C-alpha positions as a printed NumPy array, in Angstrom:
array([[ -0.062,  -0.048,   0.017],
       [  1.475,   3.367,  -1.033],
       [  1.479,   5.157,   2.242],
       [  3.955,   5.157,   5.121],
       [  2.957,   6.013,   8.788],
       [  5.933,   8.022,   9.984],
       [  5.812,   8.503,  13.943],
       [  7.894,  11.294,  15.502],
       [  7.343,  11.157,  19.143],
       [  9.704,  13.661,  20.103],
       [  7.728,  16.647,  18.475],
       [  4.036,  17.718,  18.633],
       [  2.462,  17.334,  15.412],
       [  5.201,  15.17 ,  14.104],
       [  3.386,  12.277,  13.111],
       [  2.179,  12.19 ,   9.397],
       [  0.978,   9.606,   6.83 ],
       [  2.576,  10.32 ,   3.537],
       [  1.486,   8.877,   0.238],
       [  4.284,   7.894,  -2.144],
       [  4.647,   5.703,  -5.31 ],
       [  7.821,   3.523,  -5.836],
       [  8.253,   2.658,  -9.483],
       [ 11.052,   1.233, -11.705],
       [ 14.197,  -0.472, -10.632],
       [ 17.791,   0.104, -10.413],
       [ 20.524,   0.795,  -8.055],
       [ 20.238,   4.768,  -8.109],
       [ 16.942,   5.949,  -6.514],
       [ 15.526,   9.165,  -7.592],
       [ 13.241,  10.938,  -5.126],
       [ 10.874,  13.426,  -6.711],
       [  9.511,  16.341,  -4.604],
       [  6.75 ,  18.888,  -5.69 ],
       [  6.313,  22.329,  -5.223],
       [  3.939,  24.569,  -3.095],
       [  0.103,  23.901,  -3.252],
       [  0.861,  20.945,  -5.622],
       [  1.292,  17.159,  -5.108],
       [  3.327,  14.287,  -6.654],
       [  0.927,  14.079,  -9.917],
       [  3.115,  16.85 , -11.115],
       [  5.829,  14.254, -12.04 ],
       [  3.199,  12.279, -14.178],
       [  4.744,  13.934, -17.388],
       [  8.136,  12.327, -16.401],
       [  7.412,   9.157, -14.667],
       [  7.094,   6.829, -17.539],
       [ 10.72 ,   7.603, -18.852],
       [ 12.326,   7.951, -15.545],
       [ 10.945,   4.553, -14.437],
       [ 12.837,   2.692, -17.277],
       [ 16.016,   4.2  , -16.055],
       [ 15.888,   4.233, -12.124],
       [ 14.073,   3.364,  -8.927],
       [ 11.747,   6.491,  -8.605],
       [ 10.04 ,   7.422,  -5.414],
       [  7.484,  10.179,  -5.941],
       [  5.681,  11.629,  -2.611],
       [  3.075,  13.916,  -1.5  ],
       [  4.52 ,  16.475,   1.191],
       [  2.583,  16.541,   4.6  ],
       [ -0.632,  18.64 ,   4.027],
       [ -0.373,  18.211,   0.045],
       [ -2.229,  15.615,  -1.921],
       [ -3.124,  12.382,  -0.453],
       [ -0.943,  12.625,   2.482],
       [ -2.313,  13.68 ,   5.93 ],
       [ -2.819,  17.163,   7.132],
       [ -1.56 ,  17.317,  10.687],
       [ -2.397,  20.692,  12.551],
       [  1.024,  21.967,  12.289],
       [  4.523,  21.347,  10.868],
       [  4.615,  23.056,   7.536],
       [  7.945,  24.515,   7.514],
       [ 10.299,  23.108,   4.653],
       [ 12.451,  21.866,   7.35 ],
       [  9.927,  19.67 ,   8.766],
       [  9.123,  18.302,   5.375],
       [ 12.68 ,  17.57 ,   4.851],
       [ 12.601,  15.637,   8.048],
       [  9.773,  13.567,   6.829],
       [ 11.844,  12.725,   3.729],
       [ 14.413,  11.341,   5.996],
       [ 11.784,   9.136,   7.694],
       [ 10.478,   8.149,   4.47 ],
       [ 13.827,   7.119,   3.153],
       [ 14.399,   5.011,   6.297],
       [ 11.052,   3.334,   6.139],
       [ 12.074,   2.46 ,   2.483],
       [ 15.599,   1.252,   3.557],
       [ 17.106,   3.716,   1.04 ],
       [ 20.443,   4.826,   2.244],
       [ 20.9  ,   7.472,  -0.773],
       [ 19.005,   9.335,  -3.545],
       [ 19.269,  11.936,  -6.28 ],
       [ 16.837,  14.376,  -4.939],
       [ 14.97 ,  16.484,  -7.522],
       [ 12.753,  19.311,  -6.372],
       [ 10.57 ,  22.123,  -8.13 ],
       [  9.759,  25.094,  -6.207],
       [  9.31 ,  24.616,  -2.526],
       [ 10.455,  21.209,  -3.306],
       [ 13.764,  22.705,  -4.312],
       [ 14.17 ,  24.303,  -1.   ],
       [ 13.14 ,  21.052,   0.714],
       [ 15.633,  18.795,  -1.071],
       [ 18.506,  21.527,  -0.266],
       [ 17.803,  21.411,   3.214],
       [ 17.989,  17.568,   2.942],
       [ 21.312,  17.905,   1.317],
       [ 22.67 ,  20.328,   3.911],
       [ 21.385,  18.69 ,   7.058],
       [ 21.964,  15.101,   5.88 ],
       [ 24.448,  14.969,   3.374],
       [ 24.989,  11.312,   3.332],
       [ 21.682,  10.857,   2.172],
       [ 21.894,  12.972,  -1.051],
       [ 24.291,  11.902,  -3.963],
       [ 23.332,  14.651,  -6.22 ],
       [ 20.517,  17.631,  -6.301],
       [ 18.382,  18.607,  -9.219],
       [ 16.55 ,  21.963,  -8.474],
       [ 13.807,  23.173, -10.708],
       [ 13.263,  26.891, -10.481],
       [ 13.724,  26.459,  -6.699],
       [ 11.945,  28.332,  -3.959],
       [ 15.128,  30.238,  -2.801],
       [ 17.462,  33.202,  -3.772],
       [ 14.583,  35.905,  -3.832],
       [ 15.145,  39.227,  -3.336],
       [ 14.247,  40.902,   0.178],
       [ 11.362,  42.402,  -1.138],
       [  9.568,  39.215,  -1.443],
       [  9.753,  38.723,   2.475],
       [  8.482,  42.276,   2.906],
       [  5.211,  41.072,   0.993],
       [  4.937,  37.744,   2.575],
       [  3.151,  38.709,   5.977],
       [  0.175,  40.064,   3.607],
       [  0.275,  37.243,   1.49 ],
       [  0.14 ,  34.791,   4.664],
       [ -2.798,  36.587,   5.872],
       [ -4.748,  36.676,   2.535],
       [ -3.992,  32.659,   2.164],
       [ -5.69 ,  32.149,   5.7  ],
       [ -8.722,  34.279,   5.007],
       [ -9.467,  33.885,   0.979],
       [ -9.462,  30.861,  -1.103],
       [ -8.658,  32.864,  -4.123],
       [ -5.241,  34.084,  -2.807],
       [ -3.388,  31.145,  -3.837],
       [ -4.538,  31.531,  -7.191],
       [ -3.47 ,  35.056,  -7.233],
       [  0.046,  34.123,  -6.302],
       [  0.22 ,  31.392,  -8.666],
       [ -0.422,  33.739, -11.709],
       [  3.272,  34.869, -11.9  ],
       [  3.994,  31.172, -12.529],
       [  2.902,  31.295, -16.118],
       [  3.989,  33.026, -19.525],
       [  1.586,  33.601, -22.42 ],
       [  2.936,  30.407, -24.022],
       [  2.229,  28.17 , -20.904],
       [ -0.424,  25.494, -21.903],
       [ -3.836,  26.345, -20.43 ],
       [ -4.233,  22.706, -19.285],
       [ -1.18 ,  23.097, -16.741],
       [ -2.73 ,  26.31 , -15.358],
       [ -6.041,  24.433, -14.815],
       [ -4.467,  21.454, -13.451],
       [ -2.632,  23.247, -10.896],
       [ -5.503,  25.811,  -9.957],
       [ -7.687,  23.036,  -9.292],
       [ -5.306,  21.511,  -6.715],
       [ -4.588,  24.809,  -4.965],
       [ -8.503,  25.105,  -4.557],
       [ -8.385,  21.641,  -2.745],
       [ -5.685,  22.663,  -0.436],
       [ -6.284,  23.393,   3.268],
       [ -5.681,  27.247,   3.71 ],
       [ -3.522,  26.68 ,   6.89 ],
       [ -1.315,  24.453,   5.054],
       [ -0.743,  26.85 ,   2.19 ],
       [ -0.273,  29.816,   4.653],
       [  2.152,  28.064,   6.857],
       [  4.105,  26.705,   4.104],
       [  4.548,  29.962,   2.524],
       [  5.428,  31.581,   5.563],
       [  8.078,  28.965,   6.115],
       [  9.679,  29.446,   2.969],
       [ 10.183,  33.177,   3.361],
       [  9.839,  34.176,   7.168],
       [ 11.174,  33.858,  10.57 ],
       [ 14.186,  31.956,  11.739],
       [ 15.506,  29.337,   9.448],
       [ 13.979,  30.413,   6.558],
       [ 16.064,  30.458,   3.421],
       [ 13.992,  31.668,   0.755],
       [ 15.376,  35.2  ,   0.295],
       [ 18.999,  36.59 ,   0.163],
       [ 21.339,  36.832,   2.084],
       [ 19.829,  33.776,   4.075],
       [ 19.939,  31.81 ,   0.75 ],
       [ 23.52 ,  32.671,   0.19 ],
       [ 24.761,  31.777,   3.764],
       [ 22.849,  28.22 ,   3.606],
       [ 23.158,  27.167,   0.274],
       [ 26.746,  27.205,  -0.077],
       [ 26.883,  24.427,   2.27 ],
       [ 25.564,  22.172,  -0.268],
       [ 28.694,  19.766,  -1.021],
       [ 27.132,  17.258,  -3.641],
       [ 26.746,  18.306,  -7.319],
       [ 23.861,  20.346,  -8.173],
       [ 21.887,  20.937, -11.361],
       [ 19.607,  23.912, -11.349],
       [ 16.917,  24.745, -13.986],
       [ 16.004,  28.581, -14.177],
       [ 14.153,  30.822, -16.447],
       [ 15.821,  33.935, -15.306],
       [ 19.483,  34.209, -16.371],
       [ 20.499,  36.53 , -13.562],
       [ 19.107,  34.132, -10.886],
       [ 21.073,  31.274, -12.689],
       [ 24.352,  33.474, -12.478],
       [ 23.716,  34.204,  -8.737],
       [ 23.298,  30.437,  -8.012],
       [ 26.347,  29.365,  -9.976],
       [ 28.377,  31.4  ,  -7.574],
       [ 27.306,  29.28 ,  -4.767],
       [ 28.184,  25.873,  -6.174],
       [ 30.935,  23.841,  -4.531],
       [ 31.167,  20.844,  -6.486],
       [ 32.847,  20.843,  -9.99 ],
       [ 30.072,  19.194, -11.714],
       [ 27.528,  21.543, -10.572],
       [ 25.762,  23.733, -13.291],
       [ 23.027,  25.691, -14.465],
       [ 20.364,  25.251, -17.152],
       [ 18.494,  28.522, -18.408],
       [ 15.344,  28.592, -20.377],
       [ 14.223,  32.258, -20.74 ],
       [ 10.851,  32.637, -22.141],
       [  9.67 ,  29.45 , -19.854],
       [  7.684,  29.769, -16.837],
       [  7.838,  28.546, -13.294],
       [  6.875,  25.119, -14.054],
       [  9.276,  24.707, -17.054],
       [  9.834,  20.846, -16.285],
       [  5.725,  20.572, -17.248],
       [  5.941,  23.18 , -20.048],
       [  8.9  ,  21.41 , -21.739],
       [  9.047,  17.937, -20.349],
       [ 10.995,  16.103, -22.926],
       [ 13.925,  18.784, -23.004],
       [ 13.86 ,  18.524, -19.123],
       [ 14.207,  14.791, -19.163],
       [ 17.04 ,  15.067, -21.638],
       [ 19.097,  17.294, -19.908],
       [ 18.696,  16.013, -16.512],
       [ 19.328,  12.227, -17.409],
       [ 22.517,  13.152, -19.149],
       [ 23.683,  15.238, -16.094],
       [ 22.68 ,  12.508, -13.694],
       [ 24.554,   9.823, -15.851],
       [ 27.724,  12.039, -16.032],
       [ 27.892,  12.761, -12.045],
       [ 26.83 ,   9.078, -10.939],
       [ 28.794,   6.557, -13.099]])
């Protein structure tokens, strides 16, 4: 059954039931982590290919998709802790971790705090490295998310360009409308506000420079790509920039995404 009951007796609200899938075979497991307000179905475009090459674990983060909704614990650090416990549950010592948006922050935390569990990282327009102005606007957005079901849809508009397929917009809008408001609000706050948040600079710089493993980052903004390149430590780390794409570039351009990612993973793991 594709659910993992993960107990954390040392932390109130730590117990969680995560939905996951386990496809494919191989010595190199991939862990796919979705973004804010989404779920593991966003990897549906990629699973048929990836499962022919790797063992692929996809997961719904706490409060998202088919996973349980505890009363609290929606900071990216809490979600990274859940992933450690999921890997323990599955007896997987190490993965290539792939994360989109908030998932990119979550897997980066996993790589910094548990470096032995992450062989390489793929971050897809990740939720870090934003300007301080994002943190200034965040409190108002958090209040709106708690009070107004349409607030998440307004935030989501920035994810798209005029060439984004309408199906992708509709797909994500329906997921956002089904999300518990407190999950959206607390996860958004965890990305950008308070102690331990790494979504904005300079906190992003100070934290991400601690990543020791190879990192492949996809960006649509060349300036953000150049900024992140300055933080890489491993010589095999690199960025790929696709100007004109939207925030969900892996869904907009799945074949190109898979081609680039598979080649890079092969290069850094063989």
